[in-house]
N, CA, C, O and the ligand as a Tripos MOL2 file, in Angstrom:
@<TRIPOS>MOLECULE
protein
  261   259    66     0     0
PROTEIN
NO_CHARGES

@<TRIPOS>ATOM
      1 N           0.6460   -1.1870    0.1020 N.3       1 MET1
      2 CA         -0.0740    0.1670   -0.1310 C.3       1 MET1
      3 C           0.8900    1.2320    0.0620 C.2       1 MET1
      4 O           1.9060    1.2210    0.7570 O.2       1 MET1
      5 N           0.3730    2.2280   -0.7230 N.am      2 GLU2
      6 CA          1.1990    3.5790   -0.6920 C.3       2 GLU2
      7 C           0.7420    4.4200    0.3970 C.2       2 GLU2
      8 O          -0.4100    4.3380    0.8230 O.2       2 GLU2
      9 N           1.5160    5.1450    0.8170 N.am      3 ASN3
     10 CA          1.4760    6.0710    2.1260 C.3       3 ASN3
     11 C           0.8880    7.5160    1.4760 C.2       3 ASN3
     12 O           1.3340    8.1740    0.5360 O.2       3 ASN3
     13 N          -0.0940    7.7170    2.1990 N.am      4 TYR4
     14 CA         -0.5650    9.0840    1.7380 C.3       4 TYR4
     15 C          -0.6670   10.2120    2.7030 C.2       4 TYR4
     16 O          -1.4340   11.1750    2.6870 O.2       4 TYR4
     17 N           0.4210    9.8380    3.6810 N.am      5 GLU5
     18 CA          0.4550   10.8420    4.8120 C.3       5 GLU5
     19 C           1.3580   12.1210    4.3540 C.2       5 GLU5
     20 O           2.2780   12.5720    5.0360 O.2       5 GLU5
     21 N           1.0360   12.5190    3.3660 N.am      6 GLU6
     22 CA          1.7340   13.9630    2.9950 C.3       6 GLU6
     23 C           0.9650   15.0730    3.6390 C.2       6 GLU6
     24 O          -0.2280   14.9840    3.9300 O.2       6 GLU6
     25 N           1.7200   16.1320    3.8480 N.am      7 ILE7
     26 CA          1.1490   17.4370    4.3610 C.3       7 ILE7
     27 C           0.0030   18.0130    3.5500 C.2       7 ILE7
     28 O          -1.0630   18.2980    4.0960 O.2       7 ILE7
     29 N           0.1900   18.1670    2.3960 N.am      8 ILE8
     30 CA         -0.9960   18.3530    1.5590 C.3       8 ILE8
     31 C          -1.5290   17.1300    0.6710 C.2       8 ILE8
     32 O          -0.8820   16.7230   -0.2940 O.2       8 ILE8
     33 N          -2.4670   16.7030    0.9700 N.am      9 SER9
     34 CA         -2.7890   15.1880    0.3390 C.3       9 SER9
     35 C          -3.5600   15.7170   -0.9920 C.2       9 SER9
     36 O          -4.3180   16.6670   -0.7950 O.2       9 SER9
     37 N          -3.4630   15.2260   -2.3200 N.am     10 PRO10
     38 CA         -4.0910   15.3890   -3.3620 C.3      10 PRO10
     39 C          -5.4970   14.4250   -3.1890 C.2      10 PRO10
     40 O          -6.4390   14.6200   -3.9560 O.2      10 PRO10
     41 N          -5.5540   13.6200   -2.3790 N.am     11 ILE11
     42 CA         -6.5110   12.8420   -2.5450 C.3      11 ILE11
     43 C          -7.6520   13.0690   -1.3690 C.2      11 ILE11
     44 O          -7.3950   12.8840   -0.1800 O.2      11 ILE11
     45 N          -8.6520   13.3970   -1.7450 N.am     12 GLN12
     46 CA         -9.7280   14.0960   -0.7880 C.3      12 GLN12
     47 C         -10.3370   12.8340   -0.1720 C.2      12 GLN12
     48 O         -10.4280   12.7920    1.0550 O.2      12 GLN12
     49 N         -10.7450   11.8460   -0.8750 N.am     13 HIS13
     50 CA        -11.3130   10.6360   -0.2630 C.3      13 HIS13
     51 C         -10.6790    9.4650   -0.8860 C.2      13 HIS13
     52 O         -10.2590    9.5210   -2.0410 O.2      13 HIS13
     53 N         -10.5950    8.4070   -0.1660 N.am     14 GLU14
     54 CA        -10.2220    7.1880   -0.8230 C.3      14 GLU14
     55 C         -10.6290    5.8970    0.1380 C.2      14 GLU14
     56 O         -10.4430    5.6990    1.3380 O.2      14 GLU14
     57 N         -11.1770    5.2070   -0.7600 N.am     15 CYS15
     58 CA        -11.4990    3.6890   -0.0720 C.3      15 CYS15
     59 C         -11.0630    2.9580   -1.1650 C.2      15 CYS15
     60 O         -10.8850    3.2590   -2.3460 O.2      15 CYS15
     61 N         -10.8690    1.5000   -0.2580 N.am     16 THR16
     62 CA        -10.3480    0.4710   -1.3820 C.3      16 THR16
     63 C         -11.1790   -0.7230   -0.7180 C.2      16 THR16
     64 O         -11.4560   -0.8090    0.4790 O.2      16 THR16
     65 N         -11.5130   -1.6010   -1.6990 N.am     17 SER17
     66 CA        -12.2490   -2.7440   -1.6150 C.3      17 SER17
     67 C         -11.4720   -3.8250   -0.8570 C.2      17 SER17
     68 O         -10.2550   -3.7820   -1.0340 O.2      17 SER17
     69 N         -11.9370   -4.7900   -0.0420 N.am     18 LYS18
     70 CA        -11.2320   -5.7340    0.5890 C.3      18 LYS18
     71 C         -10.2110   -6.6470   -0.2960 C.2      18 LYS18
     72 O          -9.2620   -7.2770    0.1690 O.2      18 LYS18
     73 N         -10.5760   -6.5930   -1.5840 N.am     19 ASP19
     74 CA         -9.5880   -7.4360   -2.1750 C.3      19 ASP19
     75 C          -8.5730   -6.6910   -2.9410 C.2      19 ASP19
     76 O          -7.6950   -7.2350   -3.6120 O.2      19 ASP19
     77 N          -8.7540   -5.2590   -2.7920 N.am     20 TYR20
     78 CA         -7.9290   -4.3230   -3.4030 C.3      20 TYR20
     79 C          -8.0410   -4.0720   -4.9100 C.2      20 TYR20
     80 O          -7.2130   -3.3610   -5.4790 O.2      20 TYR20
     81 N          -9.0830   -4.6630   -5.5770 N.am     21 THR21
     82 CA         -9.5480   -4.3570   -6.7770 C.3      21 THR21
     83 C         -10.2300   -3.2570   -7.1370 C.2      21 THR21
     84 O         -10.1690   -2.8280   -8.2900 O.2      21 THR21
     85 N         -10.9670   -2.6710   -6.1710 N.am     22 TRP22
     86 CA        -11.9550   -1.4370   -6.3880 C.3      22 TRP22
     87 C         -11.1920   -0.5060   -5.6390 C.2      22 TRP22
     88 O         -10.5060   -0.7760   -4.6530 O.2      22 TRP22
     89 N         -11.3890    0.8730   -6.2900 N.am     23 LYS23
     90 CA        -10.8510    1.7810   -5.3140 C.3      23 LYS23
     91 C         -11.9450    2.9960   -5.6440 C.2      23 LYS23
     92 O         -12.4460    3.1220   -6.7610 O.2      23 LYS23
     93 N         -12.2520    3.8910   -4.4930 N.am     24 CYS24
     94 CA        -13.1230    4.8980   -4.7700 C.3      24 CYS24
     95 C         -12.3750    6.1030   -4.2690 C.2      24 CYS24
     96 O         -12.0180    6.1960   -3.0950 O.2      24 CYS24
     97 N         -12.1270    7.0980   -5.2540 N.am     25 VAL25
     98 CA        -11.4470    8.3190   -4.9690 C.3      25 VAL25
     99 C         -12.0570    9.6630   -5.3510 C.2      25 VAL25
    100 O         -12.7740    9.7930   -6.3440 O.2      25 VAL25
    101 N         -11.7790   10.5440   -4.6170 N.am     26 GLU26
    102 CA        -12.0470   11.9750   -4.7960 C.3      26 GLU26
    103 C         -10.7290   12.8110   -4.8830 C.2      26 GLU26
    104 O         -10.0220   12.8540   -3.8760 O.2      26 GLU26
    105 N         -10.3400   13.4930   -6.0390 N.am     27 TYR27
    106 CA         -9.2350   14.1200   -6.0120 C.3      27 TYR27
    107 C          -9.5380   15.4960   -5.6190 C.2      27 TYR27
    108 O         -10.6300   15.9750   -5.9250 O.2      27 TYR27
    109 N          -8.5370   16.2810   -4.8670 N.am     28 ALA28
    110 CA         -8.5880   17.4800   -4.3620 C.3      28 ALA28
    111 C          -8.6450   18.4760   -5.4270 C.2      28 ALA28
    112 O          -8.9990   19.6280   -5.1740 O.2      28 ALA28
    113 N          -8.2770   18.0570   -6.7550 N.am     29 TRP29
    114 CA         -8.3510   19.0310   -7.6940 C.3      29 TRP29
    115 C          -9.5540   18.9160   -8.8540 C.2      29 TRP29
    116 O          -9.7040   19.5720   -9.8840 O.2      29 TRP29
    117 N         -10.2300   17.9970   -8.3750 N.am     30 GLN30
    118 CA        -11.4260   17.5370   -9.1540 C.3      30 GLN30
    119 C         -12.6050   17.3350   -8.0200 C.2      30 GLN30
    120 O         -13.2870   16.3130   -8.1020 O.2      30 GLN30
    121 N         -12.8290   18.1500   -7.1080 N.am     31 ILE31
    122 CA        -13.7040   17.9930   -6.0360 C.3      31 ILE31
    123 C         -15.0220   17.8470   -6.5820 C.2      31 ILE31
    124 O         -15.2980   18.4540   -7.6160 O.2      31 ILE31
    125 N         -16.0000   17.0050   -5.9300 N.am     32 ARG32
    126 CA        -17.3300   16.7330   -6.1900 C.3      32 ARG32
    127 C         -17.3650   15.7090   -7.3360 C.2      32 ARG32
    128 O         -18.4160   15.3350   -7.8550 O.2      32 ARG32
    129 N         -16.2130   15.3070   -7.6720 N.am     33 ARG33
    130 CA        -16.1680   14.0420   -8.6700 C.3      33 ARG33
    131 C         -15.5630   12.8330   -8.2030 C.2      33 ARG33
    132 O         -14.3520   12.6400   -8.0890 O.2      33 ARG33
    133 N         -16.6770   11.8690   -7.8850 N.am     34 LEU34
    134 CA        -16.1940   10.7510   -6.9780 C.3      34 LEU34
    135 C         -16.1390    9.5730   -8.1620 C.2      34 LEU34
    136 O         -17.0290    9.3670   -8.9870 O.2      34 LEU34
    137 N         -14.9220    8.8760   -8.0470 N.am     35 ARG35
    138 CA        -14.9330    7.7820   -8.9990 C.3      35 ARG35
    139 C         -14.5360    6.5760   -8.7090 C.2      35 ARG35
    140 O         -13.5930    6.5630   -7.9160 O.2      35 ARG35
    141 N         -14.9200    5.5210   -9.0700 N.am     36 LEU36
    142 CA        -14.7280    4.3710   -8.8810 C.3      36 LEU36
    143 C         -13.7140    3.6240   -9.6670 C.2      36 LEU36
    144 O         -13.9260    3.5260  -10.8760 O.2      36 LEU36
    145 N         -12.6050    3.0620   -9.1510 N.am     37 GLN37
    146 CA        -11.6710    2.6400  -10.4190 C.3      37 GLN37
    147 C         -11.4520    1.1410  -10.0020 C.2      37 GLN37
    148 O         -11.4610    0.6780   -8.8610 O.2      37 GLN37
    149 N         -11.2760    0.5670  -11.0560 N.am     38 ILE38
    150 CA        -10.9370   -0.8530  -11.0000 C.3      38 ILE38
    151 C          -9.6290   -1.2200  -11.7250 C.2      38 ILE38
    152 O          -9.4070   -0.8400  -12.8740 O.2      38 ILE38
    153 N          -8.7480   -1.9930  -10.9930 N.am     39 GLN39
    154 CA         -7.4890   -2.2240  -11.4200 C.3      39 GLN39
    155 C          -7.2850   -3.8350  -11.2980 C.2      39 GLN39
    156 O          -7.3200   -4.4230  -10.2170 O.2      39 GLN39
    157 N          -7.0570   -4.4960  -12.6100 N.am     40 SER40
    158 CA         -6.6910   -5.7430  -12.3390 C.3      40 SER40
    159 C          -5.4220   -6.1610  -12.8260 C.2      40 SER40
    160 O          -5.2920   -6.0450  -14.0440 O.2      40 SER40
    161 N          -4.5430   -6.5750  -12.2560 N.am     41 GLY41
    162 CA         -3.1690   -6.8670  -12.8240 C.3      41 GLY41
    163 C          -2.2670   -5.6370  -13.2350 C.2      41 GLY41
    164 O          -2.4430   -4.5610  -12.6640 O.2      41 GLY41
    165 N          -1.4040   -5.7620  -14.1130 N.am     42 ASP42
    166 CA         -0.5880   -4.6390  -14.5560 C.3      42 ASP42
    167 C          -1.2990   -4.0880  -15.7880 C.2      42 ASP42
    168 O          -1.3660   -4.7450  -16.8260 O.2      42 ASP42
    169 N          -1.7800   -2.9850  -15.6700 N.am     43 PRO43
    170 CA         -2.3910   -2.1960  -17.0110 C.3      43 PRO43
    171 C          -1.3560   -2.2760  -18.1460 C.2      43 PRO43
    172 O          -1.8190   -2.3410  -19.2840 O.2      43 PRO43
    173 N          -0.2260   -2.2790  -18.0210 N.am     44 TYR44
    174 CA          0.8390   -1.9180  -19.0280 C.3      44 TYR44
    175 C           0.9890   -3.3160  -19.5760 C.2      44 TYR44
    176 O           1.4180   -3.3360  -20.7290 O.2      44 TYR44
    177 N           0.7530   -4.4290  -19.0590 N.am     45 GLU45
    178 CA          0.9970   -5.8210  -19.5750 C.3      45 GLU45
    179 C          -0.2960   -6.3820  -19.9450 C.2      45 GLU45
    180 O          -0.8840   -6.0010  -20.9570 O.2      45 GLU45
    181 N          -0.8340   -7.4160  -19.0350 N.am     46 ASP46
    182 CA         -2.0640   -8.2230  -19.4280 C.3      46 ASP46
    183 C          -3.3320   -7.5750  -18.6830 C.2      46 ASP46
    184 O          -4.4730   -7.8710  -19.0350 O.2      46 ASP46
    185 N          -3.0610   -6.6320  -17.5840 N.am     47 GLY47
    186 CA         -4.1410   -6.3980  -16.7430 C.3      47 GLY47
    187 C          -4.8810   -5.1820  -17.4770 C.2      47 GLY47
    188 O          -4.5650   -4.9030  -18.6340 O.2      47 GLY47
    189 N          -5.7850   -4.5210  -16.8530 N.am     48 TYR48
    190 CA         -6.5170   -3.3280  -17.3960 C.3      48 TYR48
    191 C          -7.0630   -2.7130  -16.1490 C.2      48 TYR48
    192 O          -7.0720   -3.2650  -15.0480 O.2      48 TYR48
    193 N          -7.5560   -1.4210  -16.4430 N.am     49 SER49
    194 CA         -8.0220   -0.5100  -15.5770 C.3      49 SER49
    195 C          -9.2860    0.2640  -16.1860 C.2      49 SER49
    196 O          -9.3280    0.4960  -17.3940 O.2      49 SER49
    197 N         -10.2000    0.6140  -15.4190 N.am     50 ALA50
    198 CA        -11.3880    1.3770  -15.9020 C.3      50 ALA50
    199 C         -11.6920    2.3430  -14.7020 C.2      50 ALA50
    200 O         -11.1430    2.2850  -13.6020 O.2      50 ALA50
    201 N         -12.7980    3.3760  -15.1490 N.am     51 GLU51
    202 CA        -13.0800    4.3020  -14.1050 C.3      51 GLU51
    203 C         -14.5130    4.6970  -14.3050 C.2      51 GLU51
    204 O         -14.8950    4.8820  -15.4610 O.2      51 GLU51
    205 N         -15.3200    4.8420  -13.3410 N.am     52 ILE52
    206 CA        -16.5610    4.8260  -13.4570 C.3      52 ILE52
    207 C         -17.0940    6.1400  -12.4350 C.2      52 ILE52
    208 O         -16.6940    6.1300  -11.2710 O.2      52 ILE52
    209 N         -17.7750    6.9840  -12.7830 N.am     53 ASP53
    210 CA        -18.3570    8.1580  -11.8500 C.3      53 ASP53
    211 C         -19.1820    7.6120  -11.0200 C.2      53 ASP53
    212 O         -19.7440    6.6160  -11.4750 O.2      53 ASP53
    213 N         -19.5020    7.9550   -9.7940 N.am     54 VAL54
    214 CA        -20.3850    7.4300   -9.1430 C.3      54 VAL54
    215 C         -20.8420    8.5860   -8.1700 C.2      54 VAL54
    216 O         -20.0960    9.5490   -7.9970 O.2      54 VAL54
    217 N         -22.0190    8.5020   -7.5540 N.am     55 LYS55
    218 CA        -22.8130    9.4100   -6.5920 C.3      55 LYS55
    219 C         -22.2080    9.3460   -5.1550 C.2      55 LYS55
    220 O         -21.9130   10.3930   -4.5790 O.2      55 LYS55
    221 N         -22.0230    8.1390   -4.5750 N.am     56 PHE56
    222 CA        -21.3880    8.0000   -3.4210 C.3      56 PHE56
    223 C         -20.4590    6.8200   -3.3990 C.2      56 PHE56
    224 O         -20.3550    5.9780   -4.2910 O.2      56 PHE56
    225 N         -19.7900    6.8670   -2.2530 N.am     57 CYS57
    226 CA        -18.9480    5.6910   -1.9920 C.3      57 CYS57
    227 C         -19.3940    4.2900   -1.7700 C.2      57 CYS57
    228 O         -19.8850    4.1420   -0.6510 O.2      57 CYS57
    229 N         -19.3670    3.1680   -2.5380 N.am     58 PRO58
    230 CA        -20.1100    1.9960   -2.1640 C.3      58 PRO58
    231 C         -19.5310    1.4220   -0.9090 C.2      58 PRO58
    232 O         -20.1270    0.5370   -0.2960 O.2      58 PRO58
    233 N         -18.4280    1.8880   -0.5320 N.am     59 PHE59
    234 CA        -17.5520    1.0590    0.8070 C.3      59 PHE59
    235 C         -17.9650    1.7770    2.0880 C.2      59 PHE59
    236 O         -18.3000    1.1530    3.0950 O.2      59 PHE59
    237 N         -17.9300    3.1640    2.0160 N.am     60 CYS60
    238 CA        -18.3640    3.8990    3.2730 C.3      60 CYS60
    239 C         -19.6850    4.6850    2.9590 C.2      60 CYS60
    240 O         -20.2390    5.1580    3.9520 O.2      60 CYS60
    241 N         -20.1400    4.8520    2.0320 N.am     61 GLY61
    242 CA        -21.2290    5.8000    2.1010 C.3      61 GLY61
    243 C         -20.9920    7.2240    1.7060 C.2      61 GLY61
    244 O         -21.8790    8.0180    1.3950 O.2      61 GLY61
    245 N         -19.6730    7.4750    1.7510 N.am     62 TYR62
    246 CA        -19.2020    8.8740    1.4880 C.3      62 TYR62
    247 C         -19.8350    9.6690    0.2430 C.2      62 TYR62
    248 O         -19.7930    9.1050   -0.8500 O.2      62 TYR62
    249 N         -20.3600   10.8120    0.3290 N.am     63 LYS63
    250 CA        -20.8820   11.3960   -0.8940 C.3      63 LYS63
    251 C         -20.2700   12.8980   -0.9590 C.2      63 LYS63
    252 O         -19.9030   13.5670    0.0060 O.2      63 LYS63
    253 N         -20.2480   13.2460   -2.2540 N.am     64 THR64
    254 CA        -19.7340   14.5300   -2.5260 C.3      64 THR64
    255 C         -20.7550   15.6660   -2.0890 C.2      64 THR64
    256 O         -21.9150   15.3680   -1.8040 O.2      64 THR64
    257 N         -20.3440   16.8390   -2.0490 N.am     65 ILE65
    258 CA        -21.1150   17.8880   -1.6680 C.3      65 ILE65
    259 C         -22.4110   18.1110   -2.5950 C.2      65 ILE65
    260 O         -23.1930   19.0310   -2.3540 O.2      65 ILE65
    261 ZN        -15.5140    5.7330    1.1630 Zn       66 ZN66
@<TRIPOS>BOND
     1     1     2 1
     2     2     3 1
     3     3     4 2
     4     3     5 am
     5     5     6 1
     6     6     7 1
     7     7     8 2
     8     7     9 am
     9     9    10 1
    10    10    11 1
    11    11    12 2
    12    11    13 am
    13    13    14 1
    14    14    15 1
    15    15    16 2
    16    15    17 am
    17    17    18 1
    18    18    19 1
    19    19    20 2
    20    19    21 am
    21    21    22 1
    22    22    23 1
    23    23    24 2
    24    23    25 am
    25    25    26 1
    26    26    27 1
    27    27    28 2
    28    27    29 am
    29    29    30 1
    30    30    31 1
    31    31    32 2
    32    31    33 am
    33    33    34 1
    34    34    35 1
    35    35    36 2
    36    35    37 am
    37    37    38 1
    38    38    39 1
    39    39    40 2
    40    39    41 am
    41    41    42 1
    42    42    43 1
    43    43    44 2
    44    43    45 am
    45    45    46 1
    46    46    47 1
    47    47    48 2
    48    47    49 am
    49    49    50 1
    50    50    51 1
    51    51    52 2
    52    51    53 am
    53    53    54 1
    54    54    55 1
    55    55    56 2
    56    55    57 am
    57    57    58 1
    58    58    59 1
    59    59    60 2
    60    59    61 am
    61    61    62 1
    62    62    63 1
    63    63    64 2
    64    63    65 am
    65    65    66 1
    66    66    67 1
    67    67    68 2
    68    67    69 am
    69    69    70 1
    70    70    71 1
    71    71    72 2
    72    71    73 am
    73    73    74 1
    74    74    75 1
    75    75    76 2
    76    75    77 am
    77    77    78 1
    78    78    79 1
    79    79    80 2
    80    79    81 am
    81    81    82 1
    82    82    83 1
    83    83    84 2
    84    83    85 am
    85    85    86 1
    86    86    87 1
    87    87    88 2
    88    87    89 am
    89    89    90 1
    90    90    91 1
    91    91    92 2
    92    91    93 am
    93    93    94 1
    94    94    95 1
    95    95    96 2
    96    95    97 am
    97    97    98 1
    98    98    99 1
    99    99   100 2
   100    99   101 am
   101   101   102 1
   102   102   103 1
   103   103   104 2
   104   103   105 am
   105   105   106 1
   106   106   107 1
   107   107   108 2
   108   107   109 am
   109   109   110 1
   110   110   111 1
   111   111   112 2
   112   111   113 am
   113   113   114 1
   114   114   115 1
   115   115   116 2
   116   115   117 am
   117   117   118 1
   118   118   119 1
   119   119   120 2
   120   119   121 am
   121   121   122 1
   122   122   123 1
   123   123   124 2
   124   123   125 am
   125   125   126 1
   126   126   127 1
   127   127   128 2
   128   127   129 am
   129   129   130 1
   130   130   131 1
   131   131   132 2
   132   131   133 am
   133   133   134 1
   134   134   135 1
   135   135   136 2
   136   135   137 am
   137   137   138 1
   138   138   139 1
   139   139   140 2
   140   139   141 am
   141   141   142 1
   142   142   143 1
   143   143   144 2
   144   143   145 am
   145   145   146 1
   146   146   147 1
   147   147   148 2
   148   147   149 am
   149   149   150 1
   150   150   151 1
   151   151   152 2
   152   151   153 am
   153   153   154 1
   154   154   155 1
   155   155   156 2
   156   155   157 am
   157   157   158 1
   158   158   159 1
   159   159   160 2
   160   159   161 am
   161   161   162 1
   162   162   163 1
   163   163   164 2
   164   163   165 am
   165   165   166 1
   166   166   167 1
   167   167   168 2
   168   167   169 am
   169   169   170 1
   170   170   171 1
   171   171   172 2
   172   171   173 am
   173   173   174 1
   174   174   175 1
   175   175   176 2
   176   175   177 am
   177   177   178 1
   178   178   179 1
   179   179   180 2
   180   179   181 am
   181   181   182 1
   182   182   183 1
   183   183   184 2
   184   183   185 am
   185   185   186 1
   186   186   187 1
   187   187   188 2
   188   187   189 am
   189   189   190 1
   190   190   191 1
   191   191   192 2
   192   191   193 am
   193   193   194 1
   194   194   195 1
   195   195   196 2
   196   195   197 am
   197   197   198 1
   198   198   199 1
   199   199   200 2
   200   199   201 am
   201   201   202 1
   202   202   203 1
   203   203   204 2
   204   203   205 am
   205   205   206 1
   206   206   207 1
   207   207   208 2
   208   207   209 am
   209   209   210 1
   210   210   211 1
   211   211   212 2
   212   211   213 am
   213   213   214 1
   214   214   215 1
   215   215   216 2
   216   215   217 am
   217   217   218 1
   218   218   219 1
   219   219   220 2
   220   219   221 am
   221   221   222 1
   222   222   223 1
   223   223   224 2
   224   223   225 am
   225   225   226 1
   226   226   227 1
   227   227   228 2
   228   227   229 am
   229   229   230 1
   230   230   231 1
   231   231   232 2
   232   231   233 am
   233   233   234 1
   234   234   235 1
   235   235   236 2
   236   235   237 am
   237   237   238 1
   238   238   239 1
   239   239   240 2
   240   239   241 am
   241   241   242 1
   242   242   243 1
   243   243   244 2
   244   243   245 am
   245   245   246 1
   246   246   247 1
   247   247   248 2
   248   247   249 am
   249   249   250 1
   250   250   251 1
   251   251   252 2
   252   251   253 am
   253   253   254 1
   254   254   255 1
   255   255   256 2
   256   255   257 am
   257   257   258 1
   258   258   259 1
   259   259   260 2
@<TRIPOS>SUBSTRUCTURE
     1 MET1         2 RESIDUE 1 A MET
     2 GLU2         6 RESIDUE 1 A GLU
     3 ASN3        10 RESIDUE 1 A ASN
     4 TYR4        14 RESIDUE 1 A TYR
     5 GLU5        18 RESIDUE 1 A GLU
     6 GLU6        22 RESIDUE 1 A GLU
     7 ILE7        26 RESIDUE 1 A ILE
     8 ILE8        30 RESIDUE 1 A ILE
     9 SER9        34 RESIDUE 1 A SER
    10 PRO10       38 RESIDUE 1 A PRO
    11 ILE11       42 RESIDUE 1 A ILE
    12 GLN12       46 RESIDUE 1 A GLN
    13 HIS13       50 RESIDUE 1 A HIS
    14 GLU14       54 RESIDUE 1 A GLU
    15 CYS15       58 RESIDUE 1 A CYS
    16 THR16       62 RESIDUE 1 A THR
    17 SER17       66 RESIDUE 1 A SER
    18 LYS18       70 RESIDUE 1 A LYS
    19 ASP19       74 RESIDUE 1 A ASP
    20 TYR20       78 RESIDUE 1 A TYR
    21 THR21       82 RESIDUE 1 A THR
    22 TRP22       86 RESIDUE 1 A TRP
    23 LYS23       90 RESIDUE 1 A LYS
    24 CYS24       94 RESIDUE 1 A CYS
    25 VAL25       98 RESIDUE 1 A VAL
    26 GLU26      102 RESIDUE 1 A GLU
    27 TYR27      106 RESIDUE 1 A TYR
    28 ALA28      110 RESIDUE 1 A ALA
    29 TRP29      114 RESIDUE 1 A TRP
    30 GLN30      118 RESIDUE 1 A GLN
    31 ILE31      122 RESIDUE 1 A ILE
    32 ARG32      126 RESIDUE 1 A ARG
    33 ARG33      130 RESIDUE 1 A ARG
    34 LEU34      134 RESIDUE 1 A LEU
    35 ARG35      138 RESIDUE 1 A ARG
    36 LEU36      142 RESIDUE 1 A LEU
    37 GLN37      146 RESIDUE 1 A GLN
    38 ILE38      150 RESIDUE 1 A ILE
    39 GLN39      154 RESIDUE 1 A GLN
    40 SER40      158 RESIDUE 1 A SER
    41 GLY41      162 RESIDUE 1 A GLY
    42 ASP42      166 RESIDUE 1 A ASP
    43 PRO43      170 RESIDUE 1 A PRO
    44 TYR44      174 RESIDUE 1 A TYR
    45 GLU45      178 RESIDUE 1 A GLU
    46 ASP46      182 RESIDUE 1 A ASP
    47 GLY47      186 RESIDUE 1 A GLY
    48 TYR48      190 RESIDUE 1 A TYR
    49 SER49      194 RESIDUE 1 A SER
    50 ALA50      198 RESIDUE 1 A ALA
    51 GLU51      202 RESIDUE 1 A GLU
    52 ILE52      206 RESIDUE 1 A ILE
    53 ASP53      210 RESIDUE 1 A ASP
    54 VAL54      214 RESIDUE 1 A VAL
    55 LYS55      218 RESIDUE 1 A LYS
    56 PHE56      222 RESIDUE 1 A PHE
    57 CYS57      226 RESIDUE 1 A CYS
    58 PRO58      230 RESIDUE 1 A PRO
    59 PHE59      234 RESIDUE 1 A PHE
    60 CYS60      238 RESIDUE 1 A CYS
    61 GLY61      242 RESIDUE 1 A GLY
    62 TYR62      246 RESIDUE 1 A TYR
    63 LYS63      250 RESIDUE 1 A LYS
    64 THR64      254 RESIDUE 1 A THR
    65 ILE65      258 RESIDUE 1 A ILE
    66 ZN66       261 GROUP 0 **** ****
């Protein structure tokens, strides 16, 4: 896992599913846009990744303003 304990975090919200496949993020520079990201394997090799905009976090229920 990466460490996001920076003084100014670019991540406004972040949740990860238990199997680490799904991630729900809101970036500080794109506030109010919550997205669900899926990543499987290495996207540069045989894996893939995709992104879906969502209204709330399916893991903790967090909502954008
Ligand atoms: Zn969440």
